[in-house]
C-alpha positions in Angstrom: 10.7 -11.8 5.2 7.2 -10.6 6.2 6.1 -7.2 8.2 3.2 -7.8 10.6 1.5 -4.4 11.2 1.5 -2.9 15.0 -1.9 -1.8 14.9 -5.0 -2.8 17.7 -7.0 -4.7 14.7 -9.1 -7.4 15.6 -8.3 -10.7 16.0 -9.7 -12.0 12.9 -8.0 -9.2 10.5 -4.9 -10.9 9.2 -2.4 -8.4 7.5 1.2 -8.6 6.4 3.6 -6.8 4.3 6.6 -9.0 2.1 10.3 -7.5 1.9 12.5 -8.4 -1.0 14.0 -11.5 0.9 12.7 -15.0 1.0 11.9 -15.6 -2.7 13.3 -17.7 -5.9 13.7 -14.4 -8.3 17.2 -13.6 -9.9 18.8 -9.8 -9.7 17.5 -7.7 -10.3 14.5 -9.2 -8.6 16.4 -11.0 -6.1 14.2 -12.6 -4.4 10.8 -12.4 -3.2 9.3 -10.6 -6.5 5.3 -11.2 -6.6 4.8 -9.0 -9.7 4.8 -10.5 -13.4 4.7 -6.9 -15.2 8.4 -6.0 -14.1 10.4 -8.4 -16.5 11.0 -11.2 -14.2 10.7 -15.1 -14.8 7.1 -15.7 -15.1 8.0 -19.2 -13.4 10.1 -17.4 -10.7 7.0 -14.8 -9.6 4.2 -17.9 -9.8 7.1 -19.7 -7.4 6.9 -16.7 -5.1 3.5 -16.2 -5.2 2.8 -19.8 -4.1 5.4 -19.1 -1.1 3.7 -16.3 -0.1 0.4 -18.5 0.3 1.6 -21.0 2.0 4.2 -19.1 4.0 1.2 -17.0 5.4 -1.6 -19.7 5.7 -3.8 -17.7 3.1 -7.1 -19.3 2.6 -7.5 -18.7 -0.7 -5.5 -17.2 -3.7 -5.4 -13.3 -3.6 -7.1 -10.7 -5.6 -4.2 -9.3 -7.8 -5.2 -6.2 -9.1 -3.9 -4.4 -12.2 -2.7 -1.3 -11.0 -3.0 1.7 -13.0 -2.4 4.9 -10.3 -6.0 5.8 -10.5 -8.8 6.6 -7.4 -10.8 3.6 -8.8 -11.7 0.6 -5.9 -12.8 -3.2 -6.9 -15.1 -4.8 -4.9 -14.3 -8.1 -6.2 -15.4 -8.1 -10.1 -13.1 -5.4 -11.4 -9.3 -6.1 -10.9 -8.7 -2.9 -13.0 -8.2 -0.8 -9.7 -5.7 0.8 -7.2 -7.3 -0.5 -4.1 -9.9 -3.3 -3.1 -12.5 -3.6 -0.5 -14.4 -6.3 0.7 -16.7 -7.8 3.8 -16.3 -11.2 2.6 -14.1 -13.5 4.8 -11.2 -15.5 3.5 -11.1 -13.6 0.6 -7.3 -12.1 0.8 -6.6 -8.5 -0.9 -3.1 -7.7 -2.2 -1.6 -4.5 -3.4 2.1 -4.4 -5.0 4.9 -1.3 -4.3 8.2 -0.5 -4.8 7.9 3.2 -3.3 4.4 3.9 -3.4 2.3 3.6 -0.3 0.3 0.8 0.7 -2.3 1.3 2.9 -4.5 -1.2 4.9 -7.9 -0.3 6.6 -9.7 -2.1 8.8 -13.2 -1.6 11.2 -12.7 -1.7 14.9 -15.5 -4.7 14.7 -13.5 -7.1 11.9 -16.2 -6.9 9.4 -14.6 -5.1 6.6 -11.2 -4.4 5.5 -9.5 -2.8 2.6 -6.2 -2.3 0.7 -5.1 0.8 -1.0 -2.1 1.4 -3.5 -1.6 4.8 -3.1 1.4 6.7 -5.7 1.2 10.5 -5.4 -1.6 10.7 -8.2 -3.9 8.3 -6.8 -3.5 9.6 -3.4 -4.2 13.3 -4.9 -7.0 11.9 -6.7 -8.9 10.6 -3.8 -8.2 7.2 -3.8 -8.4 7.0 -0.1 -11.9 8.9 0.3 -13.3 6.4 -2.6 -12.1 3.6 -0.5 -13.5 4.7 2.4 -17.0 5.3 0.9 -17.1 1.4 0.7 -17.1 0.8 4.6 -20.3 0.8 6.8 -18.4 2.0 9.8 -18.3 5.6 11.0 -14.5 6.8 10.3 -13.8 6.9 14.0 -13.9 3.2 14.2 -11.4 2.6 11.2 -8.2 1.7 11.5 -5.4 2.4 9.5 -1.9 1.0 8.9 0.6 2.8 6.6 2.9 0.3 5.0 6.7 0.8 3.7 7.1 3.7 1.1 9.4 6.0 0.3 10.6 8.4 2.8 10.3 11.8 2.9 14.5 12.4 2.7 14.2 10.9 -0.6 11.3 11.8 -2.3 12.1 14.6 -4.5 8.9 16.1 -6.7 8.6 18.4 -8.9 6.1 21.7 -8.9 3.2 19.6 -10.7 3.0 17.2 -7.4 3.3 20.3 -5.0 0.7 21.7 -7.3 -1.6 18.7 -7.3 -1.9 18.5 -3.5 -1.7 22.2 -2.2 -4.7 23.2 -5.1 -6.9 20.8 -3.1 -5.6 21.8 0.5 -3.6 24.3 1.5 -2.4 22.7 4.5 -0.9 20.1 2.4 2.0 22.3 1.9 3.0 21.8 5.1 4.4 17.8 3.9 6.6 19.8 1.4 10.1 21.1 1.9 11.6 22.9 -0.7 15.1 22.3 -2.4 15.7 23.9 -5.3 13.4 26.4 -7.3 10.3 24.0 -8.7 11.8 20.7 -6.4 10.3 19.9 -3.0 10.9 16.6 -0.5 7.6 15.1 -0.2 6.4 13.6 2.9 3.8 11.0 1.3 3.2 9.4 4.8 2.3 13.0 5.7 -0.1 13.6 3.1 -1.9 10.3 4.0 -2.2 11.1 7.4 -3.9 14.5 7.1 -6.2 13.2 4.5 -7.4 10.4 6.5 -7.6 12.2 9.8 -9.5 15.0 7.8 -12.0 12.1 6.8 -12.3 11.5 10.6 -9.9 8.2 10.8 -8.2 8.8 14.1 -6.5 5.4 14.8 -3.7 5.6 12.2 -0.7 3.4 12.4 2.7 2.5 10.8 4.7 5.4 8.3 8.3 4.6 9.5 9.8 2.9 6.7 11.8 4.1 3.6 12.1 1.8 1.0 14.6 3.8 -0.8 16.9 3.7 1.7 16.7 0.3 2.9 17.9 -1.6 0.4 18.3 -4.7 2.2 14.9 -5.2 3.0 12.6 -3.7 0.2 12.7 -2.8 -3.6 12.8 1.1 -4.8 12.0 1.8 -8.2 13.3 5.5 -7.4 16.6 3.7 -6.5 17.0 0.9 -8.7 14.2 1.5 -11.8 14.3 -2.4 -12.9 12.9 -3.9 -9.9 10.7 -6.1 -8.0 7.5 -5.2 -5.9 6.3 -6.3 -2.7 3.0 -7.6 -1.7 0.5 -6.2 1.3 -2.3 -8.0 2.3 -5.6 -8.1 4.4 -8.3 -10.5 5.0 -10.9 -11.3 7.0 -10.5 -14.9 8.7 -13.2 -16.9 9.0 -14.7 -17.1 12.8 -16.5 -20.1 13.2 
């Protein structure tokens, strides 16, 4: 039901990803869908959010974003964003995905955290860069964990996606494998690791999932179209 990141985060940083298991939603959202915008029963979604909060013993209701595949970052007021950042304890940040890449960030001192919804558009247009601008910590003192996303063998994209990344950085081409003219397999994990590394983030964990092929554990929009969303959370716990 819950995936805990395997990363060297400070003890006061809590992070987790849900799977599709453990909730009350009916097919095709079975069973732990936390998104209101996908057509699921509002009552079931709310019950799942209560299960989420109680299971993880969250200190407060998470900040639920209205994600738009942008590069905008919320710092608490604006929920029209695809990333969220905070230095406030007991303030869970959450993003939802069903193939897009979730990225969780914290500093080595455990004083600031962020959650990023990195679809290919947000990733190409700088959502990681915009999020890191909010950190006081130097990039070498920031930890990143890459959660469940569509894997490189399943994510077929067109020429527009290839161009969006390679026009920004020619080295991005190494994360694309040509299949047919104008069609590529795209490694989202590789693209995110490349950008994080170029920004000076050295401690990068995760990146070994595939939402498309692991139907038992994960929702996948690319695979099923009408489906639910997983939640990926990070929070600074109060230490006193």
